[in-house]
C-alpha positions in Angstrom: 5.5 -135.0 -41.7 7.6 -136.2 -38.8 11.2 -135.8 -37.7 13.4 -138.8 -38.7 14.1 -139.5 -35.0 10.6 -139.0 -33.6 10.0 -142.6 -32.6 13.5 -142.9 -31.0 13.0 -139.8 -29.0 9.5 -140.9 -27.9 10.9 -144.1 -26.4 13.2 -142.0 -24.2 10.3 -140.3 -22.5 8.6 -142.2 -19.7 4.9 -142.4 -20.1 4.3 -140.8 -16.7 6.2 -137.6 -17.7 4.1 -134.6 -18.7 4.6 -130.9 -19.4 8.0 -129.5 -18.2 9.3 -133.0 -17.3 8.8 -134.2 -20.9 10.4 -131.0 -22.3 13.4 -131.4 -20.0 14.0 -134.9 -21.3 13.7 -133.6 -24.9 16.1 -130.8 -24.1 18.7 -133.2 -22.6 18.3 -135.5 -25.6 18.9 -132.8 -28.1 21.9 -131.5 -26.2 23.6 -134.9 -26.6 22.5 -135.3 -30.3 23.7 -132.2 -32.2 22.7 -133.6 -35.6 19.1 -134.1 -34.4 19.0 -130.6 -33.0 20.2 -129.2 -36.4 17.5 -131.2 -38.1 14.9 -129.6 -35.9 16.2 -126.2 -36.6 16.2 -126.9 -40.3 12.6 -127.9 -40.2 11.6 -124.7 -38.5 13.7 -122.7 -41.0 11.8 -124.4 -43.8 8.4 -123.6 -42.2 9.4 -119.9 -41.6 10.8 -119.5 -45.0 7.5 -120.8 -46.5 5.7 -118.3 -44.3 7.8 -115.5 -45.7 7.1 -116.7 -49.3 3.3 -116.7 -48.6 3.4 -113.3 -47.0 2.3 -114.6 -43.6 2.6 -112.3 -40.6 2.4 -115.1 -38.0 3.1 -118.9 -37.7 1.6 -121.1 -35.0 2.6 -124.6 -34.2 2.6 -127.2 -31.4 0.4 -128.2 -28.5 -3.0 -129.9 -29.0 -4.8 -126.8 -30.2 -3.0 -126.9 -33.5 -4.2 -130.5 -34.2 -0.7 -131.4 -35.5 -0.8 -128.8 -38.2 1.1 -125.6 -39.0 -1.2 -122.5 -38.9 -0.4 -119.2 -40.6 -2.1 -115.8 -40.6 -2.1 -114.4 -44.2 -3.7 -111.0 -44.8 -5.6 -111.2 -41.5 -7.0 -114.8 -41.8 -5.4 -117.7 -39.9 -5.6 -121.2 -41.4 -3.7 -124.4 -41.4 -1.2 -125.0 -44.2 -2.1 -128.4 -45.4 0.8 -129.1 -47.6 3.2 -128.9 -44.6 1.7 -132.1 -43.3 1.2 -133.0 -39.6 3.6 -133.1 -36.7 3.4 -135.1 -33.4 3.6 -133.3 -30.1 7.0 -134.7 -29.5 8.1 -133.3 -32.9 6.9 -129.8 -32.2 8.3 -129.8 -28.6 11.7 -130.7 -30.1 11.5 -128.1 -32.9 10.7 -125.3 -30.5 13.3 -126.3 -27.9 16.0 -126.7 -30.5 16.1 -122.9 -31.0 16.5 -122.1 -27.4 19.8 -121.6 -25.5 20.3 -123.4 -22.2 19.5 -120.2 -20.3 16.3 -119.7 -22.3 15.2 -123.3 -21.7 15.7 -122.8 -17.9 13.6 -119.7 -18.0 10.9 -121.4 -20.1 10.7 -124.3 -17.7 10.5 -122.1 -14.7 8.1 -119.4 -16.0 6.1 -121.6 -18.4 6.4 -119.0 -21.2 9.2 -117.2 -23.0 9.6 -114.4 -25.6 12.8 -114.7 -27.7 14.2 -113.4 -31.0 15.0 -115.8 -33.9 17.2 -114.9 -36.9 18.7 -116.9 -39.7 20.0 -116.3 -43.3 18.0 -116.8 -46.4 20.0 -116.4 -49.6 22.6 -114.4 -47.8 20.1 -112.1 -46.1 19.1 -112.1 -42.5 15.4 -112.6 -41.6 14.1 -112.1 -38.2 11.1 -113.4 -36.2 9.8 -112.7 -32.7 9.1 -116.0 -31.0 6.7 -116.7 -28.1 6.5 -120.2 -26.6 4.2 -121.4 -23.8 2.6 -124.5 -22.4 -0.8 -125.5 -23.6 -2.3 -128.7 -22.1 1.1 -129.9 -21.0 2.8 -129.4 -24.4 4.7 -126.6 -25.9 3.0 -124.3 -28.4 4.6 -121.4 -30.2 3.9 -118.3 -32.2 6.4 -116.7 -34.6 5.8 -113.2 -35.7 7.6 -112.1 -38.9 9.7 -109.0 -38.5 9.8 -106.9 -41.7 13.3 -106.4 -43.1 12.3 -103.1 -44.7 11.4 -99.9 -42.9 8.4 -97.8 -43.9 8.7 -94.1 -44.2 6.5 -91.8 -42.1 4.8 -90.7 -45.3 3.9 -94.4 -46.1 1.9 -94.4 -42.9 0.0 -91.3 -43.9 1.1 -89.5 -40.8 0.6 -85.7 -41.3 3.8 -83.7 -41.4 2.7 -81.5 -38.4 2.4 -84.7 -36.3 5.5 -86.3 -37.6 7.4 -83.2 -36.6 6.2 -83.6 -33.0 7.7 -87.1 -33.1 11.0 -85.7 -34.4 13.7 -84.7 -32.0 14.7 -81.9 -34.3 11.4 -80.1 -33.6 10.5 -81.3 -30.1 13.2 -82.4 -27.6 10.9 -83.8 -25.0 7.5 -85.4 -24.7 5.9 -88.8 -24.7 4.8 -90.4 -28.0 2.4 -93.3 -27.6 1.7 -95.9 -30.4 -1.3 -98.0 -29.4 -3.4 -100.8 -30.8 -4.4 -104.4 -30.2 -2.0 -107.3 -30.9 -1.1 -107.5 -34.6 -2.1 -104.0 -35.4 1.3 -102.9 -36.7 2.5 -101.0 -33.6 6.1 -102.2 -34.0 6.1 -101.2 -37.7 5.0 -97.7 -36.9 7.4 -97.4 -33.9 10.3 -98.5 -36.0 9.4 -95.9 -38.7 9.5 -93.2 -36.1 12.8 -94.4 -34.7 14.3 -94.6 -38.2 13.2 -91.0 -39.0 15.0 -89.8 -35.9 18.0 -92.0 -36.7 18.3 -90.5 -40.1 17.7 -86.8 -39.3 19.2 -86.2 -35.9 22.7 -86.4 -34.3 21.7 -88.0 -31.0 21.6 -91.1 -28.8 18.7 -93.6 -28.9 18.4 -96.3 -26.2 15.8 -98.9 -27.0 14.6 -101.5 -24.4 13.0 -104.4 -26.2 11.3 -107.7 -25.3 12.6 -109.3 -27.5 14.7 -107.3 -30.0 12.8 -107.3 -33.2 14.1 -104.9 -35.9 17.7 -103.9 -35.3 18.4 -100.3 -36.0 22.0 -99.7 -37.0 23.5 -96.4 -36.0 23.2 -93.7 -38.8 23.2 -90.2 -37.6 22.2 -91.4 -34.1 24.0 -93.8 -31.8 21.5 -96.6 -31.3 21.7 -99.1 -28.5 19.3 -102.1 -28.2 18.9 -103.7 -24.8 16.9 -106.9 -24.5 14.8 -107.6 -21.4 16.0 -110.8 -19.7 19.3 -110.8 -21.6 20.8 -107.3 -21.2 18.5 -105.8 -18.6 16.1 -107.2 -16.0 12.9 -105.4 -17.1 11.5 -102.5 -19.0 11.4 -100.5 -15.8 15.0 -101.2 -14.9 16.1 -100.5 -18.5 14.4 -97.1 -18.6 15.9 -96.1 -15.3 19.3 -97.3 -16.3 19.0 -95.5 -19.6 18.9 -92.1 -17.8 22.6 -92.7 -16.8 23.6 -93.4 -20.4 23.3 -89.9 -21.8 20.2 -90.5 -24.0 18.2 -88.1 -26.1 15.4 -90.6 -26.9 14.4 -93.6 -24.8 12.3 -96.3 -26.4 10.3 -98.6 -24.1 9.0 -101.5 -26.2 5.8 -101.8 -24.2 4.2 -100.4 -21.1 3.0 -103.6 -19.4 2.5 -102.7 -15.8 2.1 -99.7 -13.4 5.8 -99.6 -12.5 6.8 -99.3 -16.2 4.1 -96.7 -16.8 5.3 -94.6 -13.8 8.9 -94.9 -15.0 8.1 -93.8 -18.5 6.2 -90.7 -17.2 9.1 -89.9 -14.9 11.8 -90.1 -17.6 9.7 -88.0 -19.9 9.0 -85.5 -17.1 12.8 -85.2 -16.5 13.2 -83.7 -20.0 13.7 -86.7 -22.3 11.8 -87.8 -25.4 10.2 -91.2 -25.0 8.5 -93.6 -27.4 6.4 -96.5 -26.2 3.5 -98.8 -27.1 0.3 -99.7 -25.3 -2.4 -102.4 -25.9 -5.5 -100.2 -26.3 -7.8 -99.5 -29.2 -8.2 -95.7 -29.1 -6.5 -92.6 -27.8 -9.2 -92.0 -25.2 -8.9 -95.7 -24.0 -5.1 -95.1 -23.7 -5.6 -92.2 -21.3 -8.2 -94.1 -19.2 -5.9 -97.2 -19.1 -2.8 -95.3 -17.9 -4.7 -93.5 -15.2 -6.7 -96.6 -14.1 -3.4 -98.6 -13.6 -2.9 -96.6 -10.4 -4.7 -96.6 -7.1 -7.4 -93.9 -6.6 -5.2 -91.7 -4.3 -2.5 -91.5 -7.0 -4.7 -90.9 -10.1 -4.9 -87.1 -9.9 -1.1 -86.9 -9.8 -0.8 -89.3 -12.7 -3.4 -87.3 -14.7 -1.5 -84.1 -14.2 1.8 -85.7 -15.1 0.3 -87.3 -18.2 -1.2 -84.0 -19.3 2.3 -82.4 -19.0 4.3 -85.0 -20.9 2.0 -86.6 -23.5 2.5 -85.0 -27.0 1.2 -87.5 -29.5 -1.0 -90.6 -29.2 -1.6 -92.6 -32.4 -4.0 -95.6 -32.2 -4.1 -97.9 -35.1 -5.7 -101.0 -36.7 -4.9 -103.2 -39.7 -8.1 -103.5 -41.7 -8.8 -105.8 -44.7 -8.9 -104.1 -48.1 -11.2 -104.9 -51.0 -8.3 -106.6 -52.8 -7.7 -109.0 -49.9 -4.8 -107.3 -48.3 -4.4 -105.1 -45.2 -4.1 -101.3 -44.8 -3.5 -99.1 -41.8 -6.4 -97.2 -40.2 -5.5 -94.8 -37.4 -6.6 -92.1 -35.1 -4.2 -89.3 -34.0 -4.3 -87.2 -30.9 -1.9 -84.2 -30.9 -1.9 -82.8 -27.4 -2.5 -79.0 -27.0 -3.6 -76.8 -24.1 -7.2 -77.8 -24.6 -6.4 -81.5 -24.4 -4.1 -81.0 -21.4 -7.0 -79.2 -19.6 -9.4 -82.0 -20.5 -7.0 -84.6 -19.1 -6.4 -82.7 -15.9 -10.1 -81.9 -15.3 -11.3 -85.5 -15.9 -13.1 -84.4 -19.1 -11.5 -87.0 -21.2 -14.8 -87.6 -23.1 -14.4 -84.1 -24.7 -11.2 -85.2 -26.4 -13.0 -87.1 -29.1 -14.6 -83.9 -30.4 -11.3 -82.2 -30.3 -9.8 -84.9 -32.5 -12.8 -84.5 -34.9 -12.2 -80.8 -35.2 -8.4 -80.9 -35.1 -7.5 -81.6 -38.7 -5.3 -78.4 -38.9 -3.2 -80.0 -36.1 -3.0 -83.3 -37.9 -5.6 -85.0 -35.7 -8.4 -87.4 -36.8 -10.6 -90.0 -35.2 -10.6 -93.6 -36.3 -14.0 -93.1 -37.9 -12.7 -90.2 -40.0 -9.8 -92.2 -41.2 -12.0 -95.2 -42.0 -14.3 -92.9 -44.0 -11.3 -91.6 -46.0 -10.3 -95.2 -46.8 -13.8 -96.0 -47.9 -14.0 -92.9 -50.1 -10.7 -93.9 -51.7 -12.2 -97.3 -52.6 -9.7 -99.2 -50.5 -12.2 -100.8 -48.0 -15.9 -101.7 -48.0 -18.6 -99.9 -46.1 -19.1 -103.0 -43.9 -15.3 -103.0 -43.1 -15.5 -99.4 -42.0 -18.4 -100.2 -39.7 -16.8 -103.4 -38.3 -13.5 -101.6 -37.4 -15.0 -98.4 -36.0 -14.6 -97.6 -32.3 -17.8 -95.5 -32.4 -20.2 -97.4 -34.7 -23.0 -94.8 -34.3 -20.6 -92.0 -35.4 -19.3 -94.1 -38.2 -22.8 -94.7 -39.5 -23.4 -90.9 -39.4 -20.3 -90.2 -41.4 -21.2 -92.8 -44.0 -24.7 -91.4 -44.5 -23.2 -87.9 -45.1 -21.4 -89.1 -48.3 
């Protein structure tokens, strides 16, 4: 499968041009040929619509790694979609660039990567994707993550009521709520469910700093404002600091990516606000270690003390394959009490695992306990439980006790 103008465009690009130079020529050519730009956009719409129809969470295209094919992740497995045919590198460069504004193109060519939102209508209904484009062996590659157009309820995520209440402004006005997990573990889905719960149940102000904006929360009981990094605000750090002057009740920081953002999130929570954010870690204990380790040794004690004061809930999650070939959520929950606070302050973080194991009354559980529950319900296999456990020795012990 090729664009109708692929050969004509290829002739416009000098053979000596590579990487950004080639993409700048393609960008200029598309700017002067609106109908060709629309053709590129229509091809991407077709690909993304097919992804939605197939239930794909991610679409990958472009650059040599894709071998000219369109790849999709469906229920955890990523494979090429053969019936979409093959695209040349010029085709995929043009398709990706066609969706970017002039400002976004400049940022991409300077920074060599770009995150951006993408939205269009399908049968009168808006669908949204989070786009990420980057250079791979001098050509543009891209990933498009499908953004669900429906929100899950807290109950759908099997979050105990006692923990959900700690995430709810109605019951706790301050505190840091961490949603953690690896890429593709459903952090955004959980975070959006928590935001929506507050939006429906509280009369308040939510400021969300996103990169890029994924699900758009419309104001219900809450006034909800979305600010996109690179468009409305310079960075997560700047957005969080600026939010303090906007009379917020809840500040949502899409991701803690660096020490400056982590320090700012701890500061705004310590100042008496409620904050929600995400982190790329696979367990609650790893999350605490990661936050502390981001700072130099002479600052770590102060960070530990501040984290112990402000952290209320840390939920770490994974999407695991079910017996029927789909995916389900497995999670561990840490609900911070005085014992957990003392363990963080005294560098006894290893003790927290046992506290989670014994903290069912407080809504806590370990990843291994939740995997065991999914196995007992017949949703996942024993091998899956072992494969996705953080502590495989403990998982084996739990399974032998059945």
